[in-house]
C-alpha positions in Angstrom: 8.9 -4.4 29.9 5.4 -3.4 31.5 2.1 -4.2 29.7 -1.4 -2.6 29.9 -3.7 -4.5 31.5 -7.0 -3.3 31.0 -7.7 -5.8 27.9 -11.3 -5.3 26.8 -13.5 -8.1 26.0 -15.3 -7.8 22.7 -18.8 -7.5 21.8 -20.5 -9.5 19.4 -21.8 -6.8 17.5 -17.7 -5.0 17.2 -17.0 -8.7 16.1 -20.1 -8.0 13.3 -18.8 -5.0 12.5 -14.8 -5.3 12.3 -15.4 -9.0 10.1 -17.2 -7.1 7.8 -14.1 -4.9 6.7 -13.1 -7.2 3.8 -15.9 -5.2 2.0 -14.8 -1.8 0.7 -17.3 -0.5 0.9 -17.7 -0.7 4.4 -14.2 0.2 5.5 -15.0 3.7 3.9 -18.6 3.7 5.9 -16.8 2.8 9.0 -13.5 4.6 8.6 -10.9 2.2 9.6 -9.3 -1.2 8.2 -6.9 -3.9 9.7 -3.3 -4.5 9.6 -2.7 -7.9 11.0 0.5 -8.9 11.9 3.6 -7.8 14.0 5.8 -5.8 11.4 3.1 -4.4 10.0 1.5 -3.5 13.3 4.7 -2.2 14.2 5.5 0.2 11.3 1.9 1.6 12.0 3.0 2.9 15.2 5.7 4.6 14.3 4.0 6.1 10.9 1.4 8.9 10.9 -1.7 7.0 11.0 -4.5 7.3 13.9 -5.1 3.6 15.5 -8.8 3.0 16.6 -7.4 -0.9 18.6 -5.4 -3.3 18.4 -7.2 -6.8 18.5 -4.6 -9.7 20.6 -5.2 -13.4 20.2 -3.7 -14.1 24.3 -2.4 -17.6 23.0 0.3 -15.4 20.7 2.3 -14.1 23.2 5.1 -15.0 22.6 4.7 -13.0 18.6 3.1 -10.0 20.1 4.3 -9.2 23.6 7.1 -6.6 23.0 5.5 -4.9 20.2 3.4 -3.8 23.6 5.6 -1.6 24.7 5.4 0.7 21.7 1.4 1.2 21.5 0.2 4.2 23.7 -1.8 4.1 26.4 -4.7 5.8 24.9 -5.4 2.9 22.1 -8.1 0.0 23.7 -6.8 -3.3 23.7 -9.7 -5.9 22.8 -8.6 -9.7 23.6 -10.3 -11.9 21.5 -11.1 -16.0 21.4 -9.8 -18.1 18.5 -12.7 -18.5 17.1 -13.6 -14.8 17.1 -9.9 -13.8 15.5 -11.1 -16.5 12.6 -13.1 -14.4 11.8 -11.5 -11.6 10.9 -7.8 -13.3 10.4 -6.3 -13.7 6.9 -3.5 -16.1 7.8 -4.2 -20.0 8.0 -1.4 -19.4 11.2 -1.8 -15.8 13.2 0.8 -14.0 15.1 -2.1 -13.0 17.2 -2.3 -8.9 17.0 -3.6 -6.5 14.3 -4.6 -3.0 14.2 -7.5 -1.3 13.1 -6.0 1.8 11.5 -8.2 4.8 10.4 -8.3 5.9 7.0 -7.0 9.2 6.3 -8.9 11.5 4.6 -8.6 11.3 0.9 -6.2 14.1 0.0 -6.5 16.2 -3.2 -5.2 15.6 -6.3 -3.8 19.6 -6.0 -1.5 22.0 -3.9 2.1 20.2 -2.4 0.7 16.0 -2.9 1.9 15.0 -6.6 4.6 17.7 -7.0 7.3 18.0 -3.8 9.1 15.4 -1.8 9.9 13.1 -3.9 9.9 10.6 -7.3 6.3 9.1 -7.4 4.5 5.9 -8.8 1.7 6.0 -11.1 -0.5 3.1 -10.9 -3.2 2.1 -13.7 -6.1 -0.3 -13.2 -3.8 -2.8 -10.7 -6.4 -4.7 -9.3 -4.6 -7.4 -7.6 -3.9 -6.9 -4.2 -1.1 -8.9 -3.4 0.7 -7.2 -7.0 -0.6 -3.6 -5.0 1.0 -4.0 -1.9 4.6 -5.7 -3.3 4.3 -2.4 -5.5 4.0 -0.1 -2.2 6.6 -2.3 -0.3 9.7 -1.6 -3.0 8.4 1.7 -3.9 8.8 3.2 -0.5 12.4 1.1 -0.4 13.4 3.3 -3.6 11.8 6.3 -2.5 9.0 6.9 -4.2 7.0 8.6 -1.7 4.2 9.2 -3.0 1.5 6.6 -4.8 -1.4 7.9 -7.2 -4.0 4.8 -8.0 -6.1 5.5 -11.1 -9.5 5.4 -10.5 -10.8 1.0 -11.7 -7.5 0.7 -9.7 -8.1 -2.0 -6.1 -8.4 -0.1 -2.7 -5.2 0.5 -0.7 -6.8 -0.6 2.8 -7.7 -4.3 0.9 -6.1 -6.4 3.6 -4.2 -8.8 1.6 -2.4 -5.4 -0.2 -2.2 -3.4 3.8 -0.1 -7.3 4.5 1.7 -7.3 0.7 3.5 -4.4 1.7 4.5 -5.6 4.8 3.6 -1.7 6.8 5.4 0.2 4.0 2.3 1.9 2.9 2.4 3.6 6.3 4.8 5.6 5.1 3.9 7.0 2.1 1.6 9.6 0.2 -1.7 7.5 -1.3 -4.3 9.1 -3.5 -6.6 7.1 -5.0 -9.3 7.8 -7.5 -7.4 9.8 -9.8 -7.7 11.0 -13.0 -5.5 10.0 -14.6 -5.6 11.8 -18.6 -6.3 15.0 -16.2 -3.7 14.7 -13.6 -0.3 13.4 -15.9 -0.6 17.0 -17.6 0.3 18.5 -14.5 2.3 16.5 -13.1 4.8 16.5 -16.6 5.5 20.2 -15.2 7.5 19.2 -12.6 8.7 15.9 -13.5 10.0 13.3 -16.5 6.9 11.1 -17.1 7.7 7.4 -17.7 5.2 4.7 -18.5 5.8 1.1 -18.6 5.6 -0.4 -22.4 5.7 -4.4 -22.7 6.5 -3.5 -25.9 8.6 -0.6 -27.1 11.2 1.7 -25.9 14.4 1.9 -23.7 16.6 0.4 -21.4 15.7 1.8 -17.8 18.3 3.6 -17.5 19.3 6.4 -14.3 17.8 10.0 -14.1 18.6 13.3 -13.1 15.7 15.1 -12.5 12.2 14.0 -10.9 10.8 11.2 -11.7 6.9 9.8 -12.6 7.1 5.6 -13.1 3.5 5.2 -14.5 2.7 1.5 -15.1 -0.1 -0.5 -15.9 -2.1 -3.9 -14.8 0.0 -7.0 -14.9 -3.0 -8.3 -17.6 -2.8 -5.4 -19.7 -0.2 -2.7 -19.8 -0.6 0.5 -20.3 -3.7 1.7 -22.7 -1.9 3.7 -25.7 -3.5 7.5 -25.3 -1.6 7.3 -22.1 1.5 6.3 -23.4 0.8 9.3 -25.5 1.6 11.2 -22.5 4.4 10.4 -20.9 8.2 12.0 -21.9 9.9 8.3 -22.4 8.8 4.8 -22.1 10.9 2.3 -21.0 10.9 -1.2 -21.9 13.2 -4.3 -19.8 15.4 -6.2 -22.1 15.2 -10.1 -21.4 16.7 -13.6 -22.9 12.4 -13.7 -23.8 12.2 -17.1 -22.6 9.5 -15.9 -20.7 6.4 -13.7 -21.4 7.2 -10.9 -19.6 7.6 -10.1 -15.6 5.5 -9.4 -13.6 4.5 -6.0 -12.2 6.4 -5.9 -8.9 9.7 -7.7 -10.0 9.3 -4.9 -13.4 8.7 -2.2 -10.8 11.3 -2.7 -9.0 14.3 -2.6 -11.9 12.0 0.7 -13.2 12.2 2.1 -9.7 16.1 0.8 -8.7 18.1 2.0 -12.4 16.2 5.6 -12.5 17.1 6.4 -8.8 20.7 4.9 -8.7 23.9 6.5 -9.3 
């Protein structure tokens, strides 16, 4: 296997800028976000999202050596020291590879995005980045390739969301900062809109039509005004020995049930 040898040394200004990518406003200003870990970087390289740079921790070469064959020659490589890496990494035991992914242009909620090419997962005020990442991972698995995030939701480029998604977000169509009261009636024109309700509703079931699944936060669920727009509400039956399922668990069950045959 041939490896690129032109590994660059980053400047202190670059390290400082990259370290600030933990802040959502900086990610938007710079138009990029970090994607850490072998699996995450591999998924990024196999998707359509542009890559600004690859950062490497040389002492961890046993983890990332094989992936280097997939890195296009035009993408710059930077070798970091352990102290530099610790300023950027989210992991206590890093695999030593991180990509700087380019932020894609914001897609309008019009035209073909939300109304073609698979089921839709709509998320209302999801502010736990680990939960969001888990939801994106399940969404890709079950074929919900269109994701709509409401205003008040965590940024999908949050490092914890990116890592928890295991790179799944790089294969999804994601629109953020959506006004759900405005777009849900439009989505209903081409999709069967299901709302998750922790208090009432029918058990999840297979649907022979395009589905749009609407979920609220783990703490508060969906507000009544959004539930009122839905075509149907689902409630997952259980033994009631615990208060509720986690949001990622409930979402996975609902996505599975509405797509299985």
